[in-house]
C-alpha positions in Angstrom: -14.9 186.5 -139.8 -13.9 183.3 -138.3 -10.4 184.4 -137.7 -11.4 187.7 -136.4 -13.4 185.9 -133.8 -10.3 183.8 -132.8 -8.1 187.0 -132.6 -10.8 188.4 -130.2 -11.0 185.1 -128.3 -7.1 184.9 -127.2 -7.3 188.7 -126.1 -10.4 187.4 -123.9 -8.3 184.3 -122.9 -5.3 187.1 -121.4 -8.1 189.3 -120.1 -10.0 186.5 -117.9 -6.8 185.1 -117.1 -5.8 188.3 -115.6 -8.9 189.2 -113.6 -9.4 185.3 -112.2 -5.7 185.6 -111.1 -6.4 189.2 -109.1 -9.4 187.7 -107.3 -7.8 184.1 -106.4 -4.8 185.9 -105.6 -6.3 188.6 -103.4 -8.5 185.7 -101.7 -5.2 184.1 -100.9 -3.6 186.9 -99.9 -6.3 188.2 -97.5 -6.4 185.1 -95.9 -2.4 185.0 -95.0 -2.7 188.4 -93.7 -5.7 188.1 -91.5 -5.8 184.2 -90.9 -9.8 185.0 -90.9 -12.1 182.3 -92.6 -14.9 184.8 -91.9 -13.3 187.7 -94.0 -12.5 185.2 -97.1 -16.3 183.8 -96.5 -17.7 187.6 -96.7 -15.5 188.1 -99.8 -16.7 185.0 -101.5 -20.7 186.0 -100.6 -20.1 189.7 -101.7 -18.4 188.6 -105.0 -21.1 186.1 -105.8 -24.2 188.5 -105.0 -22.3 191.4 -106.7 -22.1 188.9 -110.1 -25.4 188.1 -109.8 -26.9 191.9 -109.4 -24.5 193.4 -111.9 -25.5 191.1 -114.9 -28.5 193.3 -115.6 -26.7 196.2 -116.1 -23.9 194.8 -118.1 -25.8 193.4 -120.2 -27.6 196.9 -121.2 -24.1 198.2 -122.0 -23.3 195.0 -124.6 -26.9 196.4 -125.9 -26.3 200.0 -125.9 -23.0 200.0 -127.5 -21.0 198.4 -130.3 -19.6 195.0 -128.9 -15.7 196.6 -129.2 -17.0 199.5 -127.3 -18.1 196.9 -124.5 -14.7 195.2 -124.6 -13.0 198.4 -124.2 -15.3 199.7 -121.1 -14.3 196.5 -119.6 -10.5 196.4 -119.9 -10.8 200.3 -119.2 -12.8 199.7 -116.1 -10.5 196.7 -114.7 -7.5 198.8 -115.5 -8.6 201.8 -113.6 -9.8 199.9 -110.6 -6.4 197.9 -110.7 -4.7 201.0 -110.8 -6.5 202.5 -107.5 -5.9 199.2 -105.8 -2.4 199.5 -106.4 -2.3 203.4 -105.1 -4.1 202.2 -102.2 -1.5 198.9 -101.6 1.4 201.2 -101.8 0.3 203.8 -99.4 -1.2 201.7 -96.5 1.3 200.4 -94.1 1.2 196.4 -94.2 0.2 196.4 -90.8 -3.1 197.8 -91.3 -3.9 194.9 -93.7 -3.5 192.2 -90.9 -6.8 193.3 -89.3 -9.8 191.9 -90.8 -12.0 194.9 -89.7 -9.7 197.4 -91.3 -11.5 199.9 -93.6 -8.5 200.3 -95.8 -8.2 196.5 -96.1 -11.9 196.3 -97.2 -11.3 199.2 -99.6 -8.4 197.3 -101.1 -10.8 194.3 -101.6 -13.6 196.0 -103.1 -11.5 197.7 -105.8 -10.1 194.4 -106.6 -13.4 192.8 -106.5 -15.3 195.3 -108.7 -12.4 195.4 -111.1 -12.6 191.8 -111.9 -16.2 191.6 -112.3 -15.5 194.3 -114.7 -14.5 191.2 -116.8 -17.9 190.0 -116.8 -18.9 192.6 -119.1 -16.6 190.5 -121.8 -18.3 187.1 -120.4 -21.8 188.5 -121.7 -20.2 190.1 -124.9 -18.4 187.0 -126.3 -21.9 185.1 -127.3 -23.0 187.9 -129.0 -19.8 188.0 -130.8 -20.5 184.5 -131.7 -24.1 185.4 -133.2 -22.0 188.4 -135.3 -19.0 186.3 -136.5 -20.0 182.9 -136.8 -22.2 181.5 -139.4 -25.3 179.7 -137.5 -24.2 176.1 -138.3 -21.0 176.7 -136.6 -21.7 178.2 -133.4 -22.2 175.5 -131.0 -18.5 174.9 -131.8 -17.6 178.1 -131.3 -19.4 178.4 -128.0 -17.2 175.2 -126.9 -14.4 177.2 -127.7 -15.4 180.3 -125.3 -16.0 177.2 -122.9 -12.2 176.2 -123.4 -11.0 180.0 -122.8 -12.9 180.0 -119.3 -11.5 176.6 -118.6 -7.9 177.7 -119.2 -8.3 180.6 -117.4 -9.8 179.0 -114.2 -6.8 176.4 -114.4 -3.8 178.6 -114.8 -5.2 181.2 -112.5 -5.8 178.4 -110.0 -1.9 177.4 -110.1 -0.2 180.9 -111.1 -2.3 182.8 -108.3 -0.7 180.6 -105.5 2.7 180.9 -106.8 2.2 184.4 -107.6 1.5 185.6 -103.8 3.7 183.1 -102.6 7.1 183.9 -104.3 6.5 187.7 -105.3 3.5 188.9 -103.0 0.8 191.4 -103.7 2.9 194.3 -105.0 4.2 192.2 -107.9 1.0 190.4 -108.6 -0.7 193.7 -109.1 2.0 195.0 -111.4 1.7 192.3 -113.5 -2.3 192.5 -113.5 -2.2 196.1 -114.5 0.6 195.4 -117.3 -1.3 192.5 -118.8 -4.7 194.7 -118.9 -2.8 197.4 -120.7 -1.5 195.2 -123.4 -4.7 193.6 -123.5 -6.6 196.9 -123.8 -4.0 198.3 -126.4 -4.4 194.9 -128.5 -8.2 195.5 -128.5 -7.9 198.7 -130.0 -6.2 197.5 -132.9 -8.8 195.0 -133.8 -11.2 196.0 -136.1 -15.0 194.4 -135.7 -17.3 195.5 -138.6 -20.5 196.2 -137.0 -23.3 198.6 -137.8 -24.0 201.6 -135.4 -26.3 200.5 -132.7 -29.6 201.9 -133.2 -31.8 202.2 -130.1 -35.1 200.5 -130.7 -36.6 201.4 -127.3 -38.0 205.1 -126.1 -35.3 204.9 -123.5 -32.2 203.1 -124.7 -30.1 203.8 -121.4 -32.7 202.4 -119.0 -32.2 198.9 -118.1 -35.5 197.8 -119.6 -35.8 194.4 -117.5 -39.4 194.6 -118.2 -38.7 194.9 -122.0 -36.3 192.1 -121.5 -38.7 189.9 -119.7 -41.3 190.4 -122.6 -38.6 189.0 -125.3 -38.0 186.1 -123.2 -41.7 185.5 -122.8 -42.3 185.4 -126.6 -40.2 182.2 -127.0 -42.5 179.5 -125.3 -40.4 177.4 -122.8 -37.4 180.0 -122.2 -38.3 181.1 -119.0 -38.4 177.4 -117.8 -35.1 177.0 -119.5 -33.7 179.7 -117.4 -35.0 179.0 -113.9 -34.0 175.1 -114.5 -30.3 176.4 -115.3 -31.0 178.7 -112.0 -31.9 175.5 -110.0 -29.0 173.6 -110.9 -27.0 176.1 -109.9 -28.6 176.0 -106.6 -27.7 172.5 -106.5 -24.3 172.6 -107.8 -23.6 175.2 -105.2 -23.9 172.4 -102.4 -20.8 170.9 -104.0 -19.1 174.0 -104.5 -19.7 174.7 -100.5 -19.0 171.4 -99.2 -16.4 169.8 -101.3 -13.3 171.6 -100.1 -14.2 169.6 -96.6 -15.1 166.2 -97.8 -11.8 166.4 -99.8 -9.8 167.1 -97.0 -11.5 164.6 -95.0 -9.9 161.8 -97.4 -6.3 163.3 -98.6 -3.9 166.1 -97.4 -4.3 169.9 -98.7 -1.5 169.3 -100.6 -2.5 166.5 -102.2 -6.1 168.4 -102.5 -4.7 171.1 -104.3 -2.9 168.9 -107.0 -6.4 166.8 -107.6 -8.1 170.2 -108.1 -5.5 171.6 -110.5 -5.8 168.2 -112.4 -9.6 167.9 -112.4 -10.0 171.6 -113.9 -8.6 169.9 -117.3 -12.4 168.9 -117.1 -13.6 172.2 -118.3 -10.9 172.4 -121.3 -11.8 168.7 -122.3 -15.5 169.3 -122.4 -15.1 172.6 -124.3 -12.7 171.2 -126.5 -15.7 168.3 -127.4 -18.1 170.8 -128.0 -15.4 172.7 -130.2 -14.4 169.7 -132.4 -18.2 167.8 -132.8 -20.8 170.3 -131.9 -24.1 169.7 -129.9 -26.1 167.6 -132.2 -29.2 169.0 -134.1 -31.2 169.3 -130.7 -28.7 171.4 -128.2 -31.8 171.2 -125.7 -31.8 167.5 -125.8 -28.0 167.5 -125.5 -28.2 170.0 -122.2 -30.8 167.4 -120.8 -29.0 164.6 -121.5 -25.6 165.7 -119.9 -27.6 167.2 -116.8 -29.3 163.5 -116.3 -25.4 162.1 -116.7 -24.2 164.9 -114.3 -26.4 164.1 -111.5 -26.3 160.2 -111.6 -22.4 160.9 -111.6 -23.0 163.2 -108.5 -25.0 160.4 -106.6 -22.3 158.1 -106.8 -19.2 159.7 -106.3 -19.6 159.4 -102.8 -20.9 156.3 -102.1 -17.7 155.1 -100.5 -15.0 157.3 -99.2 -12.4 156.9 -101.9 -10.4 159.5 -103.3 -10.0 157.8 -106.8 -14.2 157.4 -106.8 -14.0 160.9 -106.2 -11.7 162.3 -108.8 -13.4 160.1 -111.4 -16.6 161.2 -110.9 -15.6 165.2 -110.7 -13.7 164.8 -113.6 -16.8 163.6 -115.4 -19.0 166.4 -114.0 -16.6 169.0 -114.8 -16.4 167.9 -118.5 -19.8 168.1 -118.9 -20.6 171.7 -117.4 -19.0 173.6 -121.1 -21.5 171.3 -122.6 -24.4 172.6 -120.5 -23.5 176.1 -120.8 -22.8 175.9 -124.7 -26.1 174.4 -125.4 -28.1 176.9 -123.1 -25.6 179.9 -125.1 -26.6 178.2 -128.9 -30.5 178.5 -127.5 -30.4 182.0 -126.6 -28.2 182.9 -130.0 -30.7 181.2 -131.8 -34.3 182.7 -130.4 -32.9 186.1 -129.2 -32.5 189.0 -131.8 -29.0 190.3 -131.6 -30.0 193.7 -130.2 -31.6 192.1 -127.3 -29.0 189.3 -126.7 -27.1 191.4 -124.6 -29.7 191.8 -121.8 -30.7 188.5 -122.0 -27.5 187.0 -121.3 -27.1 189.4 -118.5 -30.6 188.4 -117.0 -29.7 185.1 -117.3 -26.5 185.4 -115.6 -28.3 187.4 -113.0 -30.9 184.9 -112.3 -29.1 181.9 -112.5 -26.0 183.3 -110.6 -28.3 184.4 -107.7 -28.8 180.7 -106.5 -25.0 180.5 -105.4 -24.8 183.1 -102.6 -28.1 181.5 -101.3 -26.8 177.9 -101.6 -23.7 179.3 -99.8 -25.4 180.9 -96.8 -28.0 178.0 -96.2 -26.2 174.5 -97.1 -23.4 175.0 -94.2 -26.1 175.0 -91.4 -28.0 171.9 -93.1 -25.2 170.0 -93.1 -23.8 170.8 -89.7 -27.6 170.6 -87.8 -28.8 167.8 -89.8 -26.8 165.6 -92.1 -23.7 165.4 -90.0 -25.3 164.5 -86.6 -27.4 161.9 -89.1 -24.4 160.5 -90.0 -22.6 160.3 -86.4 -24.7 159.7 -83.5 -28.4 159.9 -85.6 -30.4 156.9 -86.7 -28.3 157.2 -89.8 -25.5 155.3 -88.4 -28.0 152.0 -87.5 -30.0 152.4 -91.0 -27.1 153.0 -93.9 -23.9 153.3 -91.6 -22.5 149.2 -92.0 -22.4 149.7 -95.7 -22.1 153.6 -96.2 -19.8 155.0 -93.4 -20.2 156.8 -90.6 -18.9 160.2 -89.6 -18.7 163.6 -90.7 -17.4 162.8 -93.9 -19.9 160.6 -94.4 -22.7 163.3 -93.5 -21.5 165.4 -96.1 -21.4 162.3 -98.5 -24.9 161.6 -98.1 -26.0 165.3 -98.9 -24.2 165.0 -102.0 -25.9 161.9 -102.9 -29.6 163.0 -102.3 -28.4 166.2 -103.9 -27.6 164.3 -107.0 -30.8 162.2 -106.8 -32.9 165.3 -106.5 -31.2 166.6 -109.5 -31.8 163.8 -111.5 -35.4 163.4 -110.7 -35.9 167.2 -111.6 -34.3 166.8 -114.9 -36.3 164.1 -116.0 -39.5 165.9 -115.1 -38.3 169.1 -116.9 -37.5 167.1 -120.1 -40.8 165.3 -120.1 -42.8 168.8 -119.6 -45.0 170.7 -122.2 -42.3 173.6 -121.7 -39.6 171.4 -122.9 -41.8 170.2 -126.0 -42.6 173.6 -126.5 -39.0 175.1 -126.8 -37.6 172.2 -128.4 -40.5 172.6 -131.6 -40.1 176.3 -131.7 -36.2 175.9 -131.9 -36.6 173.5 -134.6 -38.7 175.6 -136.9 -35.4 178.3 -136.5 
């Protein structure tokens, strides 16, 4: 069973890399075509919102069909949508795509976006396959390998997408995406996954059954607070996602910043490999909270002074711990939720937790622009802490980062000391 899981993992690596490559590449290409920051911002917002909303539906597919069928649906969906995007691209004059308001441009973007999001069906199905194929004592390490796959895909796509658009153009990137997706689909077709026939346990098996999923989660004391805790963490993490490029570019050139991010992305792989090697310990919940405490302490410190070295070291530690947190939550859900419900619960958790990201993206910019940046340029912050913290636009963003880390640390300590944490920890230990 373990060898079968490794084969599926390699298949998913190629699929995830392809989907990430397409979306990154399309984002770069749209900016180069239109020179519109607004267009790429809207793309990011639409992508995040669609990802958040689609979790409920995709999770129901994972539970409704056999896991191999769910993986096939994912690949077929991506292949078909990339094919339509290719036909639209080759049949439309290139000048049309230079207009950020072009209907044809946004039609192309939507096809590519939905094609990439179809890959999220795999993201939800993989943890359920860990439950099916891996002995319980080794699932934490298997979750670490899933994190490695995501990290490798992100790192490779970050590098390759820019090179592909720069040297080959959108036409050949689409051709390669279609070819890789087809290879993934054909390879998946040859894999035999031993699983029983899905027997519906509800009167309406085709329904999303969000209410039923909520009831299952509520049966496990402390599980809902865990999901909302991770949602809040994503909200805080969105502060760094939204403003980190602006802060980094205040320290170094765009070329250096690109290289720095390429190296820092190795943190996802290092963290995943660490989990795959040593596991998560006897209490994954405690491991998750301790990892969060370290993350927020680091986040409080890596912008205290305007140093690219300090920033890079802090970000690397932060990124190394993300796979640990994700693997911990996956293991808890795999242990506490029946297999026949795991797809919907993982999809529900994805939707709730991802919903925080677009909210942060839409709110944190104005907060930084109207409050923190003025505070550290012409406001009271210049006199209060400017003599050691520094002044200017970048220090306003840095102050926002530091306070975000402080809020995250306080909330994590409070959550760890809560009654819900103790209940969930005790329930997990009994399993």
